[in-house]
C-alpha positions as CSV (number, residue, x, y, z in Angstrom):
1,M,-20.5,-30.1,14.2
2,T,-21.7,-32.1,10.8
3,L,-24.2,-31.0,8.9
4,C,-27.1,-33.0,7.2
5,A,-28.4,-31.8,3.6
6,A,-31.1,-29.6,3.7
7,P,-34.5,-30.8,3.8
8,S,-37.1,-30.2,1.3
9,V,-39.2,-28.2,4.1
10,F,-38.4,-26.6,7.4
11,S,-38.2,-29.3,9.9
12,H,-38.6,-28.3,13.9
13,K,-37.9,-32.0,14.1
14,R,-34.5,-32.0,12.9
15,H,-33.4,-29.1,14.9
16,E,-34.9,-30.6,18.1
17,T,-31.2,-32.6,19.0
18,L,-30.2,-29.1,19.5
19,K,-32.6,-28.2,22.3
20,L,-32.9,-24.6,21.1
21,A,-35.9,-22.5,23.3
22,C,-38.4,-21.4,20.9
23,T,-37.3,-18.2,21.2
24,T,-33.8,-18.4,19.8
25,C,-35.6,-18.4,16.5
26,H,-38.5,-16.6,17.2
27,A,-37.0,-14.1,19.1
28,D,-40.3,-11.9,19.7
29,A,-42.2,-14.8,21.1
30,M,-42.2,-13.3,24.7
31,K,-42.3,-9.6,24.0
32,A,-44.4,-8.9,21.2
33,E,-47.7,-9.2,19.3
34,R,-46.2,-11.5,16.8
35,A,-43.7,-14.2,17.3
36,G,-42.3,-13.8,14.0
37,F,-40.2,-15.9,11.8
38,P,-36.6,-16.1,12.2
39,Q,-33.9,-13.7,10.0
40,A,-31.7,-15.4,7.5
41,A,-28.9,-14.4,9.5
42,Q,-30.3,-16.5,12.6
43,C,-29.7,-19.6,10.6
44,L,-26.6,-19.0,9.0
45,M,-25.2,-18.4,12.4
46,C,-25.2,-22.3,12.2
47,H,-25.4,-23.2,8.4
48,K,-22.5,-21.8,6.5
49,R,-21.0,-24.8,5.0
50,D,-21.9,-28.0,3.8
51,R,-20.8,-31.4,5.1
52,D,-17.4,-31.3,3.4
53,G,-16.8,-27.7,4.4
54,R,-17.4,-26.0,1.3
55,A,-19.3,-23.3,0.9
56,G,-23.2,-23.9,-0.2
57,L,-25.3,-25.0,2.0
58,A,-26.2,-21.3,3.0
59,G,-28.0,-21.0,-0.1
60,E,-30.2,-24.3,0.3
61,V,-30.8,-23.2,4.0
62,L,-32.4,-19.8,2.9
63,D,-34.6,-21.7,0.5
64,H,-36.4,-23.7,3.4
65,I,-37.0,-20.4,5.7
66,P,-40.6,-20.8,6.5
67,S,-42.5,-17.7,5.3
68,Q,-46.0,-18.4,5.9
69,R,-47.9,-18.1,8.9
70,L,-50.0,-21.2,9.9
71,Y,-51.8,-19.4,12.7
72,K,-53.7,-16.7,11.8
73,L,-56.6,-14.7,13.6
74,P,-59.3,-12.4,12.0
75,D,-58.5,-8.7,12.0
76,F,-61.2,-8.1,14.8
77,V,-59.1,-10.2,17.3
78,F,-56.3,-9.1,19.2
79,F,-53.3,-11.2,20.5
80,S,-50.3,-10.8,22.1
81,H,-47.3,-13.4,22.5
82,A,-46.4,-10.9,25.0
83,R,-49.1,-10.9,27.6
84,H,-49.1,-15.0,27.0
85,G,-45.5,-15.0,27.8
86,A,-45.7,-13.1,30.8
87,A,-48.5,-15.1,32.1
88,K,-46.3,-18.1,31.6
89,V,-48.3,-19.6,28.8
90,E,-46.0,-22.7,27.4
91,C,-45.9,-22.2,23.3
92,R,-47.0,-25.6,23.3
93,S,-50.3,-25.0,24.6
94,C,-50.9,-23.4,21.4
95,H,-48.7,-24.9,18.9
96,G,-48.8,-28.3,20.2
97,E,-45.3,-30.4,20.1
98,V,-43.8,-28.5,17.6
99,A,-40.4,-29.8,18.2
100,A,-41.7,-33.2,17.6
101,R,-42.9,-32.2,13.9
102,D,-41.2,-32.3,10.7
103,V,-44.2,-30.6,9.0
104,L,-46.2,-28.1,11.3
105,E,-50.0,-28.6,11.2
106,L,-52.9,-26.4,12.5
107,E,-52.5,-28.8,15.5
108,H,-54.9,-26.7,17.9
109,P,-57.0,-23.9,15.8
110,P,-57.5,-20.7,17.5
111,T,-61.3,-20.6,17.8
112,M,-63.0,-18.4,20.2
113,K,-64.0,-21.7,22.3
114,A,-60.5,-22.8,22.5
115,C,-59.5,-19.5,23.8
116,I,-62.2,-19.0,26.2
117,D,-61.8,-22.4,27.6
118,C,-58.3,-22.0,28.4
119,H,-58.6,-18.3,29.7
120,R,-61.1,-20.2,32.1
121,V,-58.8,-22.5,33.1
122,K,-56.1,-20.1,33.4
123,K,-58.7,-17.9,35.4
124,A,-57.4,-15.1,32.9
125,A,-60.3,-12.5,31.4
126,V,-62.9,-13.8,29.5
127,G,-64.8,-10.5,28.8
128,C,-65.5,-9.5,25.0
129,T,-63.1,-6.6,25.5
130,A,-59.8,-8.9,26.8
131,C,-59.6,-9.7,22.5
132,H,-61.7,-8.0,20.9
133,E,-61.2,-3.8,22.4
134,L,-60.1,-1.7,19.6
135,G,-57.0,0.3,20.2
136,Q,-54.9,-2.7,22.4
């Protein structure tokens, strides 16, 4: 496998050729409240050496692992990736076509209206306590 030079920012599009599932890097996406970011060890499974076989690319890759959350909800809103995964909601429903993006943007802002509209289409609970119940 030939490795390309590290991008200036992380690119999902550049990794799309590997046909990785979202859960390859976001391991908790279907089983926890948050999908989370990949650990450096996950990236280093592939990115151990540069194009010439010399050690070195690993450090550059580690500089480009995303660490800022793009999708943020207010503290009074409860959202669980696990619940949505169990309901077979695809990642692209909320996050868009991530694999086609070099730089991610807030493609589908997580507004109350957007969530309610989606819940209605999928015949999911729309009562206030579905998302705003304390102690979930």
